[in-house]
KELOVEX-870473 format. One line per 3 residues: number of its first residue (from 1); their letters; for each residue x, y, z of C-alpha. Coordinates in nm, 2 decimals. Example, Ala and Ser with C-alpha at 12.3 -4.5 7.8 and 13.67 -1.06 7.14 Angstrom:
residues 2
1 = AS = 1.23/-0.45/0.78 ~ 1.37/-0.11/0.71
END
This chain:
residues 456
1 = MVE = 19.93/29.48/2.27 ~ 20.00/29.39/1.92 ~ 19.83/29.08/1.79
4 = IRN = 20.07/28.85/1.64 ~ 19.81/28.54/1.61 ~ 19.58/28.54/1.30
7 = PSE = 19.28/28.74/1.36 ~ 19.10/28.63/1.05 ~ 18.81/28.44/1.08
10 = TVP = 18.85/28.26/0.75 ~ 18.80/27.90/0.78 ~ 19.09/27.75/0.62
13 = GKN = 19.02/27.53/0.32 ~ 18.69/27.66/0.22 ~ 18.60/27.81/-0.12
16 = VRF = 18.83/27.59/-0.33 ~ 18.95/27.67/-0.66 ~ 19.10/27.45/-0.93
19 = EEL = 19.25/27.69/-1.20 ~ 19.43/27.56/-1.52 ~ 19.72/27.83/-1.57
22 = GKG = 19.83/27.66/-1.92 ~ 19.87/27.32/-2.08 ~ 19.91/27.04/-1.81
25 = CYA = 19.94/27.33/-1.54 ~ 19.71/27.37/-1.24 ~ 19.70/27.58/-0.92
28 = FSA = 19.50/27.47/-0.62 ~ 19.41/27.78/-0.41 ~ 19.15/27.79/-0.10
31 = DGC = 19.05/28.06/0.18 ~ 19.32/28.08/0.41 ~ 19.56/27.83/0.26
34 = SNT = 19.89/27.85/0.07 ~ 19.88/27.77/-0.30 ~ 19.95/27.42/-0.43
37 = GVI = 20.08/27.38/-0.82 ~ 20.01/27.07/-1.01 ~ 20.18/26.96/-1.34
40 = IGE = 20.08/26.67/-1.53 ~ 20.29/26.49/-1.79 ~ 20.24/26.18/-1.98
43 = RGV = 20.46/25.95/-1.74 ~ 20.32/26.11/-1.40 ~ 20.22/26.43/-1.21
46 = LVV = 20.47/26.69/-1.00 ~ 20.33/26.89/-0.71 ~ 20.47/27.23/-0.61
49 = DPQ = 20.39/27.30/-0.24 ~ 20.21/27.06/-0.06 ~ 19.98/27.24/0.16
52 = ATP = 20.00/27.28/0.56 ~ 19.84/26.96/0.66 ~ 19.77/26.63/0.51
55 = ALA = 19.40/26.68/0.53 ~ 19.44/27.01/0.32 ~ 19.65/26.80/0.08
58 = EKV = 19.40/26.54/0.04 ~ 19.17/26.81/-0.11 ~ 19.46/26.87/-0.37
61 = LQK = 19.49/26.53/-0.46 ~ 19.10/26.48/-0.49 ~ 19.13/26.76/-0.78
64 = IRE = 19.40/26.58/-0.94 ~ 19.23/26.24/-0.94 ~ 18.97/26.40/-1.12
67 = LTD = 19.21/26.47/-1.40 ~ 19.44/26.18/-1.40 ~ 19.55/25.85/-1.20
70 = KPI = 19.91/25.88/-1.31 ~ 20.14/25.87/-1.01 ~ 20.27/26.15/-0.82
73 = KQV = 20.65/26.15/-0.91 ~ 20.81/26.45/-0.73 ~ 20.71/26.72/-0.48
76 = VLT = 20.86/27.03/-0.49 ~ 20.93/27.24/-0.18 ~ 20.98/27.61/-0.29
79 = HFH = 21.09/27.71/0.09 ~ 21.09/27.57/0.41 ~ 20.79/27.72/0.56
82 = ADS = 20.54/27.46/0.74 ~ 20.22/27.63/0.59 ~ 20.36/27.51/0.24
85 = TLG = 20.52/27.15/0.32 ~ 20.35/26.95/0.59 ~ 20.10/26.81/0.36
88 = ATA = 20.36/26.62/0.17 ~ 20.31/26.29/0.32 ~ 19.97/26.25/0.19
91 = FEP = 20.12/26.26/-0.19 ~ 20.34/25.97/-0.11 ~ 20.58/26.08/-0.34
94 = ADV = 20.89/25.91/-0.52 ~ 21.09/26.21/-0.44 ~ 21.07/26.55/-0.22
97 = IAS = 21.28/26.78/-0.39 ~ 21.40/27.11/-0.25 ~ 21.72/27.35/-0.29
100 = DLT = 22.04/27.30/-0.07 ~ 21.98/27.62/0.13 ~ 21.62/27.53/0.21
103 = RRM = 21.73/27.16/0.33 ~ 21.94/27.37/0.58 ~ 21.70/27.61/0.67
106 = IDT = 21.47/27.30/0.77 ~ 21.73/27.13/0.97 ~ 21.80/27.44/1.16
109 = RGS = 21.50/27.61/1.17 ~ 21.21/27.39/1.08 ~ 21.11/27.27/1.41
112 = DDI = 21.07/27.61/1.57 ~ 20.88/27.74/1.25 ~ 20.63/27.46/1.31
115 = RVL = 20.58/27.54/1.68 ~ 20.53/27.92/1.58 ~ 20.31/27.88/1.30
118 = CDR = 20.08/27.63/1.51 ~ 20.04/27.91/1.77 ~ 20.00/28.20/1.53
121 = DSA = 19.77/28.05/1.30 ~ 19.59/27.76/1.51 ~ 19.29/27.74/1.26
124 = LFS = 19.53/27.62/0.96 ~ 19.68/27.36/1.19 ~ 19.41/27.25/1.38
127 = DLP = 19.40/26.89/1.19 ~ 19.79/26.86/1.20 ~ 19.88/26.53/1.34
130 = ADS = 20.01/26.58/1.69 ~ 20.34/26.38/1.58 ~ 20.41/26.55/1.28
133 = TVI = 20.75/26.68/1.20 ~ 20.96/26.84/0.94 ~ 20.94/26.72/0.58
136 = QPS = 21.31/26.63/0.48 ~ 21.38/26.64/0.12 ~ 21.50/26.33/-0.06
139 = MTI = 21.69/26.53/-0.32 ~ 21.86/26.86/-0.34 ~ 21.96/27.11/-0.57
142 = ASS = 22.23/27.38/-0.57 ~ 22.07/27.59/-0.86 ~ 21.90/27.43/-1.12
145 = MMI = 21.73/27.11/-1.24 ~ 21.53/26.96/-1.51 ~ 21.25/26.68/-1.49
148 = DLG = 21.08/26.52/-1.80 ~ 20.74/26.42/-1.68 ~ 20.69/26.28/-2.04
151 = GME = 20.61/26.56/-2.31 ~ 20.62/26.83/-2.03 ~ 20.99/26.96/-1.95
154 = VRL = 20.98/27.12/-1.58 ~ 21.27/27.36/-1.47 ~ 21.35/27.39/-1.12
157 = MHL = 21.56/27.71/-1.04 ~ 21.69/27.89/-0.73 ~ 21.68/28.26/-0.85
160 = GRG = 21.87/28.39/-0.53 ~ 21.78/28.50/-0.19 ~ 21.43/28.68/-0.14
163 = HTM = 21.12/28.54/0.07 ~ 21.39/28.30/0.23 ~ 21.75/28.21/0.16
166 = GDM = 21.66/27.90/-0.04 ~ 21.37/27.99/-0.27 ~ 21.30/27.78/-0.58
169 = VVW = 21.06/27.83/-0.85 ~ 20.93/27.60/-1.11 ~ 20.92/27.71/-1.48
172 = VPQ = 20.71/27.52/-1.73 ~ 20.84/27.65/-2.06 ~ 20.60/27.47/-2.27
175 = SSV = 20.33/27.64/-2.12 ~ 20.49/27.95/-2.03 ~ 20.40/27.89/-1.66
178 = IFA = 20.58/27.97/-1.35 ~ 20.52/27.85/-0.98 ~ 20.68/28.11/-0.77
181 = GDL = 20.57/28.02/-0.43 ~ 20.60/28.30/-0.17 ~ 20.83/28.51/-0.37
184 = VQK = 20.54/28.64/-0.54 ~ 20.22/28.77/-0.40 ~ 19.91/28.88/-0.57
187 = TSV = 19.63/28.94/-0.31 ~ 19.82/28.90/-0.01 ~ 20.09/29.10/0.12
190 = PYC = 20.42/28.91/0.12 ~ 20.58/28.76/0.47 ~ 20.93/28.89/0.53
193 = GDA = 20.99/28.73/0.85 ~ 21.28/28.54/0.70 ~ 21.33/28.74/0.40
196 = HLT = 21.65/28.92/0.27 ~ 21.50/29.22/0.14 ~ 21.79/29.37/-0.04
199 = DWP = 21.82/29.07/-0.26 ~ 21.45/28.99/-0.32 ~ 21.41/29.27/-0.58
202 = RAL = 21.69/29.12/-0.79 ~ 21.50/28.79/-0.77 ~ 21.21/28.91/-0.89
205 = DRV = 21.37/29.07/-1.18 ~ 21.49/28.69/-1.27 ~ 21.11/28.60/-1.27
208 = TAF = 21.00/28.84/-1.51 ~ 21.28/28.79/-1.72 ~ 21.12/28.46/-1.82
211 = RPN = 20.81/28.66/-1.94 ~ 20.57/28.40/-1.83 ~ 20.18/28.41/-1.95
214 = ALM = 20.06/28.29/-1.61 ~ 20.22/28.29/-1.26 ~ 20.11/28.11/-0.94
217 = PGR = 20.18/28.32/-0.62 ~ 20.22/28.20/-0.29 ~ 19.84/28.26/-0.18
220 = GKS = 19.53/28.35/-0.37 ~ 19.43/28.36/-0.70 ~ 19.68/28.32/-0.98
223 = AKG = 19.79/28.59/-1.23 ~ 19.68/28.49/-1.59 ~ 19.82/28.71/-1.87
226 = GPA = 20.11/28.90/-1.90 ~ 20.00/29.20/-1.74 ~ 19.84/29.04/-1.47
229 = VAT = 20.20/28.87/-1.41 ~ 20.36/29.20/-1.42 ~ 20.12/29.38/-1.16
232 = AVE = 20.17/29.09/-0.93 ~ 20.56/29.11/-0.95 ~ 20.55/29.48/-0.94
235 = MTR = 20.30/29.49/-0.62 ~ 20.53/29.26/-0.43 ~ 20.84/29.46/-0.54
238 = DYV = 20.69/29.79/-0.43 ~ 20.60/29.63/-0.09 ~ 20.95/29.50/-0.04
241 = ITL = 21.11/29.82/-0.15 ~ 20.89/30.07/0.07 ~ 20.93/29.82/0.39
244 = RDA = 21.31/29.82/0.35 ~ 21.35/30.18/0.30 ~ 21.12/30.31/0.54
247 = ASA = 21.27/30.07/0.82 ~ 21.61/30.17/0.71 ~ 21.53/30.54/0.75
250 = CVE = 21.39/30.50/1.09 ~ 21.72/30.30/1.20 ~ 21.93/30.62/1.07
253 = QSL = 21.75/30.83/1.29 ~ 21.81/30.59/1.59 ~ 21.44/30.48/1.65
256 = GLR = 21.35/30.19/1.81 ~ 21.17/29.90/1.70 ~ 20.80/30.05/1.81
259 = DTY = 20.84/30.37/1.64 ~ 20.99/30.19/1.34 ~ 20.67/29.97/1.33
262 = LAV = 20.44/30.29/1.34 ~ 20.65/30.46/1.07 ~ 20.63/30.19/0.84
265 = KDA = 20.31/30.09/0.90 ~ 20.22/30.45/0.79 ~ 20.42/30.40/0.49
268 = LEP = 20.29/30.08/0.37 ~ 19.91/30.12/0.46 ~ 19.78/30.36/0.19
271 = QFG = 19.88/30.13/-0.09 ~ 19.87/29.80/0.11 ~ 19.65/29.81/0.39
274 = SRE = 19.34/29.68/0.22 ~ 19.51/29.33/0.13 ~ 19.51/29.00/0.29
277 = NFE = 19.72/28.96/0.59 ~ 19.86/29.31/0.60 ~ 19.82/29.32/1.01
280 = FHL = 19.91/28.96/1.03 ~ 20.25/28.98/0.88 ~ 20.33/29.33/0.98
283 = PFN = 20.53/29.28/1.32 ~ 20.72/29.02/1.18 ~ 20.81/29.19/0.85
286 = VAR = 20.91/29.52/1.04 ~ 21.13/29.32/1.28 ~ 21.32/29.17/0.98
289 = AYD = 21.33/29.51/0.80 ~ 21.46/29.64/1.13 ~ 21.73/29.37/1.16
292 = EAL = 21.86/29.39/0.83 ~ 21.90/29.80/0.83 ~ 22.09/29.74/1.15
295 = GLD = 22.32/29.53/0.95 ~ 22.20/29.17/1.04 ~ 22.24/28.95/0.72
298 = QPQ = 22.09/28.64/0.82 ~ 21.74/28.64/0.97 ~ 21.72/28.55/1.35
301 = IWT = 21.53/28.23/1.41 ~ 21.15/28.28/1.51 ~ 21.05/28.10/1.85
304 = LER = 20.78/28.10/2.06 ~ 20.98/28.30/2.31 ~ 21.10/28.55/2.03
307 = CAD = 20.77/28.60/1.93 ~ 20.63/28.69/2.27 ~ 20.93/28.93/2.31
310 = LAD = 20.82/29.09/1.98 ~ 20.48/29.17/2.10 ~ 20.61/29.31/2.46
313 = ALG = 20.85/29.52/2.26 ~ 20.55/29.69/2.05 ~ 20.34/29.71/2.33
316 = DLN = 19.99/29.88/2.30 ~ 19.94/30.07/1.98 ~ 19.57/30.12/2.03
319 = RRR = 19.66/30.50/2.14 ~ 19.81/30.65/1.84 ~ 19.80/30.93/1.59
322 = TTQ = 19.93/30.91/1.21 ~ 20.28/30.93/1.22 ~ 20.54/31.04/0.96
325 = LPM = 20.89/30.94/0.89 ~ 21.14/31.10/1.08 ~ 21.33/31.42/0.98
328 = NRW = 21.71/31.40/0.89 ~ 21.85/31.53/1.18 ~ 21.77/31.65/1.54
331 = QLQ = 21.65/32.03/1.52 ~ 21.68/32.30/1.79 ~ 21.34/32.47/1.78
334 = RSP = 21.20/32.77/1.91 ~ 20.84/32.80/1.93 ~ 20.66/33.12/2.08
337 = MRP = 20.42/33.07/2.38 ~ 20.25/33.33/2.59 ~ 20.12/33.18/2.92
340 = TGI = 19.89/33.39/3.13 ~ 20.06/33.65/3.31 ~ 20.39/33.60/3.10
343 = RQS = 20.46/33.93/2.89 ~ 20.75/33.76/2.65 ~ 20.86/33.40/2.69
346 = KTV = 20.98/33.13/2.47 ~ 21.00/32.74/2.49 ~ 21.33/32.59/2.37
349 = SLS = 21.28/32.23/2.25 ~ 21.52/31.98/2.10 ~ 21.29/31.77/1.86
352 = LSP = 21.18/31.61/1.56 ~ 20.82/31.75/1.63 ~ 20.71/32.09/1.71
355 = TPI = 20.47/31.97/1.99 ~ 20.63/31.90/2.32 ~ 20.58/31.55/2.46
358 = LPL = 20.83/31.54/2.76 ~ 20.80/31.86/2.95 ~ 21.06/31.88/3.25
361 = RWS = 20.95/32.09/3.53 ~ 21.22/32.24/3.73 ~ 21.19/32.31/4.11
364 = PDQ = 21.21/32.69/4.26 ~ 21.58/32.57/4.37 ~ 21.78/32.68/4.10
367 = SKM = 22.09/32.51/4.22 ~ 21.91/32.16/4.15 ~ 21.65/31.98/3.99
370 = TKV = 21.46/31.82/4.28 ~ 21.16/31.63/4.07 ~ 21.12/31.53/3.72
373 = KIW = 20.78/31.45/3.60 ~ 20.77/31.29/3.24 ~ 20.42/31.27/3.06
376 = TLL = 20.42/31.08/2.71 ~ 20.23/31.04/2.43 ~ 20.32/30.67/2.30
379 = QRI = 20.15/30.75/1.97 ~ 20.38/31.03/1.88 ~ 20.70/30.92/1.70
382 = SPT = 20.95/31.17/1.81 ~ 21.00/31.29/2.20 ~ 21.05/31.69/2.28
385 = MAM = 21.21/31.84/2.57 ~ 21.03/32.16/2.68 ~ 21.19/32.36/2.97
388 = KQP = 20.97/32.56/3.21 ~ 21.08/32.69/3.56 ~ 20.81/32.81/3.82
391 = SHR = 20.90/33.12/3.98 ~ 20.85/33.20/4.37 ~ 20.54/33.39/4.28
394 = GKV = 20.38/33.12/4.10 ~ 20.41/33.23/3.74 ~ 20.61/33.04/3.49
397 = MVK = 20.94/33.16/3.38 ~ 21.05/32.98/3.05 ~ 21.44/32.95/3.04
400 = TRK = 21.63/33.09/2.75 ~ 21.85/32.83/2.54 ~ 22.17/32.94/2.71
403 = RFW = 22.05/32.94/3.06 ~ 21.91/32.57/2.99 ~ 22.20/32.43/2.87
406 = KEF = 22.43/32.58/3.17 ~ 22.18/32.45/3.42 ~ 22.16/32.09/3.24
409 = ADF = 22.52/32.06/3.26 ~ 22.57/32.18/3.61 ~ 22.29/31.94/3.72
412 = SER = 22.46/31.65/3.53 ~ 22.79/31.71/3.70 ~ 22.64/31.73/4.03
415 = YGL = 22.38/31.44/4.03 ~ 22.54/31.19/3.78 ~ 22.27/31.23/3.50
418 = LEF = 22.51/31.02/3.29 ~ 22.29/31.01/2.97 ~ 21.96/31.12/2.87
421 = DAR = 21.89/30.97/2.52 ~ 21.52/31.01/2.41 ~ 21.60/30.92/2.04
424 = LTS = 21.57/30.52/2.12 ~ 21.19/30.52/2.10 ~ 20.91/30.76/2.16
427 = ARF = 20.86/30.68/2.49 ~ 21.22/30.54/2.60 ~ 21.49/30.68/2.77
430 = LCL = 21.80/30.63/2.98 ~ 21.82/30.82/3.29 ~ 22.10/30.70/3.54
433 = ALD = 22.14/30.88/3.87 ~ 22.42/30.81/4.12 ~ 22.34/30.76/4.50
436 = HDC = 21.98/30.86/4.44 ~ 21.68/30.61/4.44 ~ 21.49/30.63/4.12
439 = KAP = 21.15/30.47/4.16 ~ 21.12/30.35/3.80 ~ 21.47/30.36/3.67
442 = TCE = 21.43/30.12/3.36 ~ 21.32/30.18/3.01 ~ 21.08/29.90/3.04
445 = AFL = 20.90/30.04/3.35 ~ 20.84/30.37/3.20 ~ 20.69/30.21/2.87
448 = RSG = 20.46/30.02/3.07 ~ 20.32/30.31/3.28 ~ 20.34/30.60/3.04
451 = EYQ = 20.39/30.82/3.32 ~ 20.62/30.82/3.64 ~ 20.81/31.03/3.87
454 = CVF = 21.18/31.02/3.99 ~ 21.25/31.20/4.31 ~ 21.63/31.32/4.37
END
């Protein structure tokens, strides 16, 4: 079973870092937490992404008070996720600012997001008060806004859809520093469960157009210097594009979610497998990429029930081999086989893989198929049908291509085999038999058992 909860043993809030990114600009980061930006002007302080809980926000406030006693004027929410917003109350700001789209997402998804994140990352939200609710912005912007903190001009901008529909960045031109939120990551992989993967690279282009000298990502250490900023942006871009294109290729081949997960993981792991949160985010990232490849423009709302459904759909991935992205089309293959006692024989298989995975054993009675026993290796990405028929002498006689299709059509007509589609997933098919008792007729039962028998 895929583990959708955070497996990390890191204690959130440990190893606090408070880095100066430029004049008046600071980044707070700690293990297992989102980052928080701090901008200090002559008249007050602006905070970007106020942490997941008030207790963690107090650690940020303590660092601010070591530098200044100026009041917290504004708290900016770069997006709606609870791990970056629920600490806002600790700062007692005059205004909480977000984009119009972020406010819409808070209204429609915020409560579910809190419940899901508290379940998935319980350590991070362990000290969250029980009566905590979503943070409602007191001010929203459609596209951009300028704030004068006194000798420090701050620009808030919505650069397009990316990590979420309402992402906002904070740009300080005087210091050439940008606070990008979860739109950019440096040491961690991005979370894409609510993302717009097609639009995300364009938003990254707009970030690089500012040519910042420093960038605060959503998590981990900040990028200082032009080359470091460019590297962080390109790493995020590579991850998003690889995720999107790999999932799209799988959908084009009619693969199911589970096989798509395996293929996308193999595509991402060589470059990103060692980065933080790779395994933690991957199920949700693949689910969103799969939906977008199917044409769902708006991400589905993550609820506890949907998270459980995702874990069930992906199943047990412990037994698997390294997979590759599927070939461009189904191929009819002939692979030579010479079983004992057979002078000449061939196996005809319809497959994306040369190794038979679903052997169909035929009865001695050539007029009908009385027994179908199906074995599967769940780690394989593509099923194969191999036809063998035991003769009356107990030897194996392998059907020719023409003979197989003739008898298969005859059986379908006689016994109502309405559909046999092994492309749905590596271990899923639909087999409907009329007027016959099938012991395990559903795809779900087949996936759970890994092997079953139908008797007609």
